[in-house]
ZAMARGU-4260 file (C-alpha; in steps of 0.2 Angstrom, whole numbers, plus 5000, padded with zeros to 4 digits):
<rodrens>
0) 5005/5038/4931 | 4993/5031/4944 | 4976/5038/4946 | 4973/5049/4962 | 4961/5036/4969
5) 4951/5038/4985 | 4958/5023/4994 | 4976/5029/4990 | 4971/5047/4996 | 4964/5040/5013
10) 4980/5029/5016 | 4991/5044/5012 | 4981/5056/5023 | 4982/5043/5037 | 5001/5045/5037
15) 5004/5026/5035 | 5009/5026/5017 | 5022/5035/5007 | 5021/5037/4988 | 5037/5038/4978
20) 5042/5037/4960 | 5052/5022/4957 | 5060/5017/4941 | 5055/5000/4935 | 5074/4994/4937
25) 5073/4999/4956 | 5056/4989/4959 | 5064/4973/4965 | 5063/4961/4980 | 5081/4964/4983
30) 5079/4983/4985 | 5062/4984/4994 | 5057/4977/5011 | 5039/4978/5008 | 5026/4986/4996
35) 5008/4987/4994 | 4995/4993/4982 | 4978/5002/4985 | 4962/4999/4977 | 4944/5002/4980
40) 4940/4984/4978 | 4955/4977/4987 | 4958/4990/5000 | 4976/4989/5005 | 4984/4974/4997
45) 5002/4969/5002 | 5013/4964/4988 | 5021/4947/4992 | 5033/4944/4977 | 5041/4954/4963
50) 5046/4943/4948 | 5044/4927/4958 | 5055/4933/4972 | 5048/4935/4989 | 5049/4952/4998
55) 5058/4952/5015 | 5042/4958/5024 | 5026/4953/5016 | 5014/4958/5023 | 5026/4970/5033
60) 5022/4981/5047 | 5018/4997/5037 | 5006/4987/5025 | 4997/4979/5040 | 4995/4995/5049
65) 4989/5004/5033 | 4976/4990/5030 | 4970/4991/5048 | 4968/5010/5048 | 4959/5009/5031
70) 4947/4996/5038 | 4944/5007/5053 | 4941/5022/5042 | 4928/5012/5032 | 4919/5007/5048
75) 4918/5025/5053 | 4909/5040/5045 | 4917/5045/5029 | 4906/5060/5025 | 4915/5073/5015
</rodrens>
């Protein structure tokens, strides 16, 4: 599975993201409205297409809000 990254943790703690186990066959533009990934280098990165098919909302409201919240956290004090 995915590593429990710091960026991922901050997004989940903010309540703006939801993590789910999705079988590869379910990960398609026909089944998802929006999706994003998190990365220390990229922050919150919306996923625009899956297998060349555009997602309905890219970037969607959730990804946009999560990116803004993550950016605000970086601008603040992240002392443990």
